C-alpha positions as CSV (number, residue, x, y, z in Angstrom):
1,X,92.5,110.9,108.1
2,X,89.0,110.3,109.2
3,X,87.0,107.8,108.0
4,X,83.7,105.3,108.8
5,X,83.7,101.8,109.1
6,X,81.7,100.0,106.5
7,X,81.9,96.7,106.8
8,X,84.1,94.0,109.0
9,X,86.3,91.5,106.9
10,X,88.4,88.1,107.9
11,X,91.7,88.9,110.3
12,X,90.8,92.0,111.8
13,X,90.4,93.7,108.6
14,X,87.8,96.6,107.6
15,X,86.6,98.3,104.7
16,X,86.9,102.0,105.6
17,X,85.2,105.2,103.9
18,X,86.7,108.2,104.5
19,X,85.5,111.7,104.8
20,X,86.6,112.3,101.4
21,X,84.6,109.7,99.7
22,X,87.4,107.0,99.0
23,X,87.1,103.4,100.0
24,X,90.4,101.7,101.8
25,X,91.2,98.1,103.6
26,X,92.3,98.7,106.9
27,X,93.6,96.8,110.0
28,X,93.9,97.1,113.4
29,X,97.2,98.7,115.2
30,X,99.0,96.5,117.6
31,X,97.7,98.7,120.3
32,X,93.9,98.8,120.0
33,X,94.6,94.9,119.9
34,X,96.1,94.8,122.8
35,X,93.4,96.8,125.0
36,X,91.0,94.8,123.6
37,X,89.4,97.7,121.5
38,X,86.4,96.7,119.6
39,X,85.1,97.9,116.2
40,X,82.0,97.5,114.8
41,X,80.3,98.8,111.2
42,X,79.4,102.3,111.5
43,X,82.2,103.3,114.2
44,X,83.7,106.6,113.3
45,X,87.9,105.9,113.1
46,X,91.0,107.8,112.3
47,X,93.1,105.6,109.9
48,X,96.9,106.3,108.9
49,X,97.5,105.5,105.3
50,X,100.4,103.5,103.7
51,X,102.4,105.7,101.8
52,X,103.2,103.2,99.8
53,X,100.0,102.0,98.5
54,X,97.1,104.7,99.3
55,X,93.9,102.0,99.3
56,X,95.8,100.3,102.6
57,X,95.7,101.7,106.2
58,X,96.2,101.3,110.3
59,X,93.4,101.9,112.6
60,X,94.8,103.8,115.5
61,X,92.1,105.4,117.2
62,X,88.1,104.6,117.5
63,X,86.1,107.4,118.4
64,X,83.5,107.1,121.1
């Protein structure tokens, strides 16, 4: 799913508003940490949602 980063939180967590209006808590994927990809408020990102808790997810891509 795609969304927009609203605010940064401690421990590489971010509040993301999805395109459908829902707000979720998302962390940065390991590959993005490995390559030092920075995420700032306002960035458009792709998020994988957890199948167990739909309010949590993982940021897997930041659009340029």
